[in-house]
Backbone as a printed PyTorch tensor [residue, N CA C, xyz], in Angstrom:
tensor([[[  0.8510,  -1.1740,   0.0000],
         [  0.0000,   0.0000,   0.0000],
         [  0.8920,   1.2310,   0.0000]],

        [[  0.5450,   2.1800,  -0.8000],
         [  1.3550,   3.3900,  -0.9420],
         [  1.2710,   4.2530,   0.3160]],

        [[  2.2340,   5.0870,   0.4790],
         [  2.3010,   5.9630,   1.6550],
         [  1.0910,   6.8930,   1.7340]],

        [[  0.5200,   7.2740,   0.5780],
         [ -0.6460,   8.1610,   0.5760],
         [ -1.8300,   7.5190,   1.2810]],

        [[ -1.9930,   6.2200,   1.0700],
         [ -3.1230,   5.5320,   1.6990],
         [ -2.9490,   5.4550,   3.2060]],

        [[ -1.7330,   5.1940,   3.6550],
         [ -1.4930,   5.1400,   5.0900],
         [ -1.6820,   6.5120,   5.7440]],

        [[ -1.2450,   7.5470,   5.0750],
         [ -1.4570,   8.8950,   5.6190],
         [ -2.9370,   9.2520,   5.6400]],

        [[ -3.6870,   8.8220,   4.6290],
         [ -5.1240,   9.0830,   4.6100],
         [ -5.8260,   8.3230,   5.7290]],

        [[ -5.4000,   7.0910,   5.9860],
         [ -5.9790,   6.3140,   7.0930],
         [ -5.6790,   6.9970,   8.4260]],

        [[ -4.4690,   7.4930,   8.5830],
         [ -4.1070,   8.2200,   9.8060],
         [ -4.9400,   9.4890,   9.9490]],

        [[ -5.1740,  10.1680,   8.8530],
         [ -5.9950,  11.3770,   8.8710],
         [ -7.4190,  11.0590,   9.3120]],

        [[ -7.9800,   9.9740,   8.8030],
         [ -9.3350,   9.5630,   9.2150],
         [ -9.3510,   9.2520,  10.7090]],

        [[ -8.3280,   8.5690,  11.1860],
         [ -8.2530,   8.2690,  12.6180],
         [ -8.1770,   9.5140,  13.4790]],

        [[ -7.4190,  10.5020,  13.0330],
         [ -7.3200,  11.7470,  13.8000],
         [ -8.6190,  12.5460,  13.7450]],

        [[ -9.3160,  12.5320,  12.5970],
         [-10.6240,  13.1760,  12.5310],
         [-11.6040,  12.5050,  13.4950]],

        [[-11.5700,  11.1760,  13.5520],
         [-12.4510,  10.4400,  14.4610],
         [-12.0960,  10.7270,  15.9210]],

        [[-10.8030,  10.8120,  16.2160],
         [-10.3860,  11.1240,  17.5740],
         [-10.8660,  12.5110,  17.9880]],

        [[-10.7540,  13.4790,  17.0870],
         [-11.2130,  14.8320,  17.3930],
         [-12.7230,  14.8570,  17.6150]],

        [[-13.4710,  14.1520,  16.7810],
         [-14.9280,  14.1170,  16.9560],
         [-15.2860,  13.4970,  18.3030]],

        [[-14.6000,  12.4300,  18.6830],
         [-14.8460,  11.8110,  19.9810],
         [-14.4740,  12.7160,  21.1440]],

        [[-13.3780,  13.4520,  21.0100],
         [-12.9750,  14.3800,  22.0710],
         [-14.0020,  15.5000,  22.2380]],

        [[-14.4640,  16.0320,  21.1240],
         [-15.4580,  17.1130,  21.2030],
         [-16.7500,  16.6190,  21.8380]],

        [[-17.2240,  15.4710,  21.4200],
         [-18.4650,  14.9240,  21.9800],
         [-18.2820,  14.6390,  23.4660]],

        [[-17.1250,  14.1220,  23.8550],
         [-16.9210,  13.7920,  25.2670],
         [-16.8450,  15.0370,  26.1450]],

        [[-16.1850,  16.1030,  25.6870],
         [-16.0980,  17.3010,  26.5250],
         [-17.4540,  18.0100,  26.6000]],

        [[-18.2310,  17.9990,  25.5190],
         [-19.5570,  18.6030,  25.5740],
         [-20.4860,  17.7620,  26.4470]],

        [[-20.3390,  16.4550,  26.3960],
         [-21.1280,  15.5910,  27.2770],
         [-20.7310,  15.8050,  28.7350]],

        [[-19.4420,  16.0040,  28.9910],
         [-18.9820,  16.3010,  30.3480],
         [-19.6040,  17.5880,  30.8590]],

        [[-19.6280,  18.6170,  30.0140],
         [-20.2120,  19.8920,  30.4590],
         [-21.7140,  19.7640,  30.6890]],

        [[-22.3670,  18.8180,  30.0220],
         [-23.7990,  18.5960,  30.2390],
         [-24.0830,  17.8350,  31.5200]],

        [[-23.2360,  16.8900,  31.8780],
         [-23.5680,  15.9630,  32.9630],
         [-22.8330,  16.2140,  34.2700]],

        [[-21.8200,  17.0920,  34.2910],
         [-21.0490,  17.2900,  35.5150],
         [-21.8980,  18.0320,  36.5490]],

        [[-21.7410,  17.6050,  37.7820],
         [-22.4450,  18.2740,  38.8840],
         [-21.6010,  19.4320,  39.3880]],

        [[-22.2650,  20.4690,  39.8560],
         [-21.5570,  21.6760,  40.2950],
         [-20.6710,  21.4350,  41.5040]],

        [[-21.0630,  20.5090,  42.3690],
         [-20.2930,  20.3010,  43.5860],
         [-19.1940,  19.2540,  43.4340]],

        [[-19.0020,  18.7040,  42.2610],
         [-17.9430,  17.7070,  42.0950],
         [-16.5760,  18.3920,  42.0460]],

        [[-15.5670,  17.6680,  42.4270],
         [-14.2120,  18.2210,  42.5000],
         [-13.6920,  18.5530,  41.0990]],

        [[-14.0490,  17.7270,  40.1340],
         [-13.5620,  17.9360,  38.7700],
         [-14.1180,  19.2300,  38.1810]],

        [[-15.3480,  19.5860,  38.5070],
         [-15.9990,  20.7470,  37.9030],
         [-15.5400,  22.0730,  38.5010]],

        [[-14.9010,  22.0590,  39.6630],
         [-14.5690,  23.3060,  40.3360],
         [-13.5550,  24.1400,  39.5650]],

        [[-12.5790,  23.5390,  38.9500],
         [-11.5720,  24.3110,  38.2320],
         [-11.6280,  24.1130,  36.7310]],

        [[-12.7100,  23.5640,  36.2380],
         [-12.7980,  23.2490,  34.8130],
         [-13.0920,  24.4950,  33.9910]],

        [[-12.2760,  24.7130,  32.9610],
         [-12.5120,  25.7640,  31.9850],
         [-12.4680,  25.1080,  30.6090]],

        [[-13.5010,  25.3210,  29.7870],
         [-13.5640,  24.5900,  28.5210],
         [-12.6070,  25.0990,  27.4350]],

        [[-12.2550,  26.3640,  27.4450],
         [-11.4330,  26.9100,  26.3570],
         [-10.0590,  26.2440,  26.2260]],

        [[ -9.2970,  26.0590,  27.3090],
         [ -8.0040,  25.3760,  27.1400],
         [ -8.1520,  23.9410,  26.6370]],

        [[ -9.1910,  23.2510,  27.0710],
         [ -9.4150,  21.8760,  26.5970],
         [ -9.7380,  21.8610,  25.1080]],

        [[-10.5580,  22.7820,  24.6640],
         [-10.9210,  22.8170,  23.2470],
         [ -9.7090,  23.1550,  22.3770]],

        [[ -8.8710,  24.0750,  22.8440],
         [ -7.6520,  24.4080,  22.1010],
         [ -6.7220,  23.1960,  22.0530]],

        [[ -6.6410,  22.4680,  23.1600],
         [ -5.8210,  21.2620,  23.2020],
         [ -6.3430,  20.2190,  22.2170]],

        [[ -7.6580,  20.0330,  22.1620],
         [ -8.2290,  19.0390,  21.2570],
         [ -8.0350,  19.4310,  19.8010]],

        [[ -8.1100,  20.7190,  19.5100],
         [ -7.8790,  21.1730,  18.1370],
         [ -6.4240,  20.9140,  17.7480]],

        [[ -5.5070,  21.2190,  18.6490],
         [ -4.0920,  21.0520,  18.3050],
         [ -3.6610,  19.5910,  18.2700]],

        [[ -4.3490,  18.7290,  19.0040],
         [ -3.9950,  17.3200,  19.0070],
         [ -4.7030,  16.5600,  17.8930]],

        [[ -5.9410,  16.9280,  17.5840],
         [ -6.7450,  16.1300,  16.6770],
         [ -6.9120,  16.6740,  15.2850]],

        [[ -7.6200,  17.7820,  15.1570],
         [ -8.0360,  18.2210,  13.8310],
         [ -6.9300,  18.9420,  13.0700]],

        [[ -6.0360,  19.6030,  13.7440],
         [ -4.9510,  20.2800,  13.0280],
         [ -4.0250,  19.2740,  12.3390]],

        [[ -3.5380,  18.2430,  13.0300],
         [ -2.7300,  17.2500,  12.3110],
         [ -3.5260,  16.4870,  11.2560]],

        [[ -4.7990,  16.2420,  11.5080],
         [ -5.6240,  15.5400,  10.5170],
         [ -5.7680,  16.3670,   9.2540]],

        [[ -5.9870,  17.6570,   9.3940],
         [ -6.0900,  18.5250,   8.2340],
         [ -4.7850,  18.6330,   7.4760]],

        [[ -3.6800,  18.6950,   8.2170],
         [ -2.3700,  18.7540,   7.5720],
         [ -2.0940,  17.4630,   6.8050]],

        [[ -2.4220,  16.3280,   7.4110],
         [ -2.2150,  15.0570,   6.7230],
         [ -3.0910,  14.9490,   5.4780]],

        [[ -4.3360,  15.4080,   5.5690],
         [ -5.2120,  15.3760,   4.3890],
         [ -4.6440,  16.2550,   3.2800]],

        [[ -4.0840,  17.4040,   3.6400],
         [ -3.4800,  18.2840,   2.6340],
         [ -2.2330,  17.6530,   2.0270]],

        [[ -1.4210,  16.9950,   2.8350],
         [ -0.2270,  16.3310,   2.3250],
         [ -0.6120,  15.2020,   1.3740]],

        [[ -1.6280,  14.4440,   1.7490],
         [ -2.0990,  13.3620,   0.8810],
         [ -2.6010,  13.9240,  -0.4450]],

        [[ -3.3280,  15.0310,  -0.3790],
         [ -3.8150,  15.6480,  -1.6110],
         [ -2.6530,  16.0930,  -2.4970]],

        [[ -1.6590,  16.7220,  -1.9000],
         [ -0.5160,  17.1950,  -2.6710],
         [  0.2500,  16.0150,  -3.2830]],

        [[  0.3690,  14.9240,  -2.5420],
         [  1.1140,  13.7710,  -3.0410],
         [  0.3990,  13.0620,  -4.1930]],

        [[ -0.9280,  13.0860,  -4.1820],
         [ -1.6590,  12.3010,  -5.1820],
         [ -2.4880,  13.1510,  -6.1330]],

        [[ -2.2720,  14.4410,  -6.1710],
         [ -3.0980,  15.2940,  -7.0290],
         [ -2.8000,  15.1050,  -8.5070]],

        [[ -1.6220,  14.6580,  -8.8670],
         [ -1.2750,  14.5090, -10.2780],
         [ -1.9360,  13.2990, -10.9230]],

        [[ -2.1360,  12.2520, -10.1600],
         [ -2.7020,  11.0440, -10.7490],
         [ -4.0610,  10.6720, -10.1820]],

        [[ -4.4810,  11.2560,  -9.0820],
         [ -5.7800,  10.9540,  -8.5010],
         [ -5.8110,   9.5680,  -7.8950]],

        [[ -6.7500,   9.3360,  -7.0070],
         [ -6.8850,   8.0280,  -6.3820],
         [ -8.2710,   7.9220,  -5.7740]],

        [[ -8.9990,   6.8970,  -6.1730],
         [-10.3510,   6.7140,  -5.6350],
         [-10.3110,   6.2900,  -4.1770]],

        [[ -9.3510,   5.4370,  -3.8200],
         [ -9.2640,   4.9900,  -2.4300],
         [ -8.8680,   6.1220,  -1.4940]],

        [[ -7.8650,   6.8650,  -1.8680],
         [ -7.3990,   7.9670,  -1.0300],
         [ -8.4590,   9.0610,  -0.9560]],

        [[ -9.0890,   9.3720,  -2.0830],
         [-10.1560,  10.3750,  -2.0830],
         [-11.3240,   9.9590,  -1.2180]],

        [[-11.6870,   8.6920,  -1.2650],
         [-12.8070,   8.2350,  -0.4360],
         [-12.4430,   8.2520,   1.0470]],

        [[-11.1900,   7.9760,   1.3770],
         [-10.7700,   8.0660,   2.7800],
         [-10.8260,   9.5080,   3.2810]],

        [[-10.4320,  10.4530,   2.4550],
         [-10.5050,  11.8640,   2.8570],
         [-11.9670,  12.2960,   3.0100]],

        [[-12.8360,  11.8200,   2.1300],
         [-14.2620,  12.1370,   2.2550],
         [-14.8280,  11.5500,   3.5470]],

        [[-14.4350,  10.3330,   3.8790],
         [-14.8940,   9.7130,   5.1350],
         [-14.4380,  10.5390,   6.3290]],

        [[-13.1960,  11.0340,   6.2850],
         [-12.7130,  11.9050,   7.3600],
         [-13.5290,  13.1780,   7.4800]],

        [[-13.9100,  13.7750,   6.3420],
         [-14.7580,  14.9640,   6.3740],
         [-16.1440,  14.6730,   6.9180]],

        [[-16.6900,  13.5110,   6.5860],
         [-18.0100,  13.1280,   7.1020],
         [-17.9510,  12.9030,   8.6050]],

        [[-16.8870,  12.2670,   9.0790],
         [-16.7230,  12.0680,  10.5250],
         [-16.6010,  13.4090,  11.2380]],

        [[-15.8360,  14.3250,  10.6650],
         [-15.6940,  15.6680,  11.2400],
         [-17.0400,  16.3780,  11.2840]],

        [[-17.8020,  16.2830,  10.2040],
         [-19.1210,  16.9120,  10.1430],
         [-20.0730,  16.3170,  11.1750]],

        [[-20.1460,  15.0000,  11.2320],
         [-21.0840,  14.3400,  12.1510],
         [-20.7320,  14.6170,  13.6130]],

        [[-19.4630,  14.5550,  13.9540],
         [-19.0610,  14.8040,  15.3340],
         [-19.3600,  16.2190,  15.7830]],

        [[-19.1780,  17.1770,  14.9020],
         [-19.4430,  18.5600,  15.2830],
         [-20.9310,  18.8910,  15.2560]],

        [[-21.7100,  18.1940,  14.4400],
         [-23.1660,  18.3740,  14.5030],
         [-23.6910,  17.8730,  15.8460]],

        [[-23.1760,  16.7250,  16.2910],
         [-23.5860,  16.1970,  17.6010],
         [-23.1540,  17.1570,  18.7120]],

        [[-21.9310,  17.6670,  18.6260],
         [-21.4500,  18.6090,  19.6440],
         [-22.2850,  19.8920,  19.6500]],

        [[-22.6180,  20.3780,  18.4720],
         [-23.4240,  21.6000,  18.3900],
         [-24.8260,  21.3800,  18.9440]],

        [[-25.3560,  20.1930,  18.7930],
         [-26.7010,  19.9260,  19.3270],
         [-26.7220,  19.8740,  20.8580]],

        [[-25.5790,  19.6970,  21.4900],
         [-25.5040,  19.6380,  22.9530],
         [-25.3850,  21.0040,  23.6090]],

        [[-25.1670,  22.0560,  22.8410],
         [-24.8840,  23.3740,  23.4090],
         [-26.0560,  23.9080,  24.2240]],

        [[-27.2770,  23.6440,  23.7860],
         [-28.4480,  24.1990,  24.4790],
         [-28.5880,  23.6970,  25.9120]],

        [[-28.1030,  22.5050,  26.2020],
         [-28.2760,  21.9510,  27.5430],
         [-27.0550,  22.1530,  28.4440]],

        [[-26.0370,  22.8540,  27.9730],
         [-24.8510,  23.1230,  28.7870],
         [-25.1420,  24.2820,  29.7370]],

        [[-24.6220,  24.1590,  30.9520],
         [-24.7890,  25.2060,  31.9590],
         [-24.1370,  26.5030,  31.4780]],

        [[-24.7400,  27.6250,  31.8370],
         [-24.2940,  28.9330,  31.3460],
         [-22.8690,  29.2940,  31.7750]],

        [[-22.3850,  28.7370,  32.8650],
         [-21.0250,  29.0900,  33.2970],
         [-19.9590,  28.4740,  32.3930]],

        [[-20.3090,  27.4670,  31.6080],
         [-19.3620,  26.8560,  30.6700],
         [-19.4700,  27.4300,  29.2610]],

        [[-20.4890,  28.2160,  28.9910],
         [-20.6880,  28.7480,  27.6410],
         [-19.7130,  29.8970,  27.3960]],

        [[-18.8360,  29.7050,  26.4350],
         [-17.9140,  30.7520,  25.9880],
         [-18.0590,  30.8520,  24.4710]],

        [[-17.3560,  31.7850,  23.8910],
         [-17.4350,  31.9100,  22.4320],
         [-16.8410,  30.6810,  21.7510]],

        [[-15.8030,  30.1070,  22.3440],
         [-15.2180,  28.8960,  21.7520],
         [-16.1930,  27.7310,  21.8120]],

        [[-16.9010,  27.5960,  22.9150],
         [-17.8750,  26.5090,  23.0480],
         [-19.0080,  26.6890,  22.0460]],

        [[-19.4180,  27.9070,  21.8130],
         [-20.5210,  28.1530,  20.8850],
         [-20.1120,  28.0070,  19.4270]],

        [[-18.9540,  28.5370,  19.0530],
         [-18.6320,  28.6780,  17.6360],
         [-17.6430,  27.6560,  17.0830]],

        [[-16.9470,  26.9290,  17.9280],
         [-15.9920,  25.9410,  17.4200],
         [-16.6660,  24.8180,  16.6350]],

        [[-17.7820,  24.2510,  17.1050],
         [-18.4480,  23.2400,  16.2670],
         [-18.9280,  23.8040,  14.9330]],

        [[-19.4240,  25.0280,  14.9380],
         [-19.8610,  25.6330,  13.6760],
         [-18.6860,  25.8220,  12.7200]],

        [[-17.5390,  26.2220,  13.2420],
         [-16.3660,  26.4080,  12.4130],
         [-15.9620,  25.1030,  11.7280]],

        [[-15.9660,  24.0200,  12.4810],
         [-15.5410,  22.7530,  11.8900],
         [-16.6380,  22.0970,  11.0680]],

        [[-17.8890,  22.4550,  11.2760],
         [-18.9510,  22.0270,  10.3560],
         [-18.7010,  22.6720,   8.9910]],

        [[-18.3490,  23.9440,   9.0100],
         [-18.0610,  24.6470,   7.7530],
         [-16.7820,  24.1100,   7.1090]],

        [[-15.7500,  23.8240,   7.9170],
         [-14.4810,  23.3590,   7.3730],
         [-14.5170,  21.9060,   6.9000]],

        [[-15.5630,  21.1820,   7.2440],
         [-15.6550,  19.8040,   6.7490],
         [-16.0030,  19.7700,   5.2590]],

        [[-16.6490,  20.8030,   4.7520],
         [-16.9970,  20.8440,   3.3260],
         [-15.7530,  20.9020,   2.4320]],

        [[-14.7530,  21.7560,   2.7070],
         [-13.5500,  21.7230,   1.8700],
         [-12.7900,  20.3970,   1.9590]],

        [[-12.8120,  19.7630,   3.1230],
         [-12.1470,  18.4660,   3.2560],
         [-12.8040,  17.4520,   2.3280]],

        [[-14.1330,  17.4250,   2.3380],
         [-14.8420,  16.4990,   1.4540],
         [-14.6520,  16.8870,  -0.0130]],

        [[-14.5470,  18.1790,  -0.2920],
         [-14.3070,  18.6230,  -1.6610],
         [-12.9500,  18.1940,  -2.1880]],

        [[-11.9360,  18.2360,  -1.3370],
         [-10.6050,  17.7840,  -1.7250],
         [-10.6330,  16.2900,  -2.0280]],

        [[-11.3330,  15.5290,  -1.1940],
         [-11.4540,  14.0970,  -1.4490],
         [-12.1950,  13.8030,  -2.7430]],

        [[-13.2370,  14.5690,  -3.0070],
         [-13.9960,  14.3760,  -4.2510],
         [-13.1510,  14.7270,  -5.4670]],

        [[-12.3060,  15.7390,  -5.3430],
         [-11.4610,  16.0920,  -6.4880],
         [-10.4510,  14.9890,  -6.7930]],

        [[ -9.9890,  14.2750,  -5.7750],
         [ -9.0820,  13.1540,  -6.0260],
         [ -9.8000,  11.9870,  -6.6880]],

        [[-11.0590,  11.7990,  -6.3320],
         [-11.8290,  10.7120,  -6.9500],
         [-12.1030,  11.0280,  -8.4170]],

        [[-12.4250,  12.2680,  -8.7020],
         [-12.8020,  12.6460, -10.0630],
         [-11.6150,  12.8490, -10.9950]],

        [[-10.4240,  12.9600, -10.4770],
         [ -9.2460,  13.1970, -11.2970],
         [ -8.9160,  11.9450, -12.1020]],

        [[ -8.7000,  12.1340, -13.3700],
         [ -8.3460,  11.0250, -14.2520],
         [ -6.8310,  10.8590, -14.2730]],

        [[ -6.4220,   9.6270, -14.3220],
         [ -4.9910,   9.3610, -14.3880],
         [ -4.4540,   9.7490, -15.7570]],

        [[ -3.3170,  10.3990, -15.7410],
         [ -2.6790,  10.7740, -16.9960],
         [ -1.9670,   9.5620, -17.5790]],

        [[ -2.2060,   9.3510, -18.8380],
         [ -1.5240,   8.2490, -19.5090],
         [ -0.2080,   8.7590, -20.0730]],

        [[  0.8180,   7.9770, -19.8980],
         [  2.1020,   8.4250, -20.4530],
         [  2.0900,   8.3650, -21.9720]],

        [[  2.7820,   9.3080, -22.5790],
         [  2.8720,   9.3330, -24.0470],
         [  3.8240,   8.2240, -24.4930]],

        [[  3.4000,   7.5460, -25.5290],
         [  4.2380,   6.4890, -26.0730],
         [  5.1890,   7.0780, -27.1000]],

        [[  6.3990,   6.7240, -26.9600],
         [  7.3820,   7.1790, -27.9200],
         [  7.7370,   6.0100, -28.8300]],

        [[  7.4400,   6.1740, -30.1000],
         [  7.6490,   5.0990, -31.0420],
         [  9.0510,   5.1240, -31.6650]],

        [[  9.6870,   6.2470, -31.6370],
         [ 11.0150,   6.3510, -32.2650],
         [ 12.0480,   6.7450, -31.2660]]])
């Protein structure tokens, strides 16, 4: 298997990890009790920045590297893996955005409100890059007869 496929698989894994991290922190903010020890010093903004830097930033970079490596010849497998990563990113952030209404007001910050929307919007270019790799036709080499 070519290196592009392995990088695309890693990118999908990182997109899935980011979606799981976002859902888990939003679920934590929904279910934590005010008197618990964990909730006393919890601030969501540093956690969200940490999850972005650990999950979606490397996943996006890997997807871009895969696109650059295979843009000349295209690849249906690699393009479909990038599309799957975009779908996972979209679904995870839709679930996270749906949890915002039930979060306690002391945890609501601009990052908590707008980060899922940002990555819902950014999932469209990821899927578009994957679709462009699927639709790209392989260039046939010119035959030299003489």
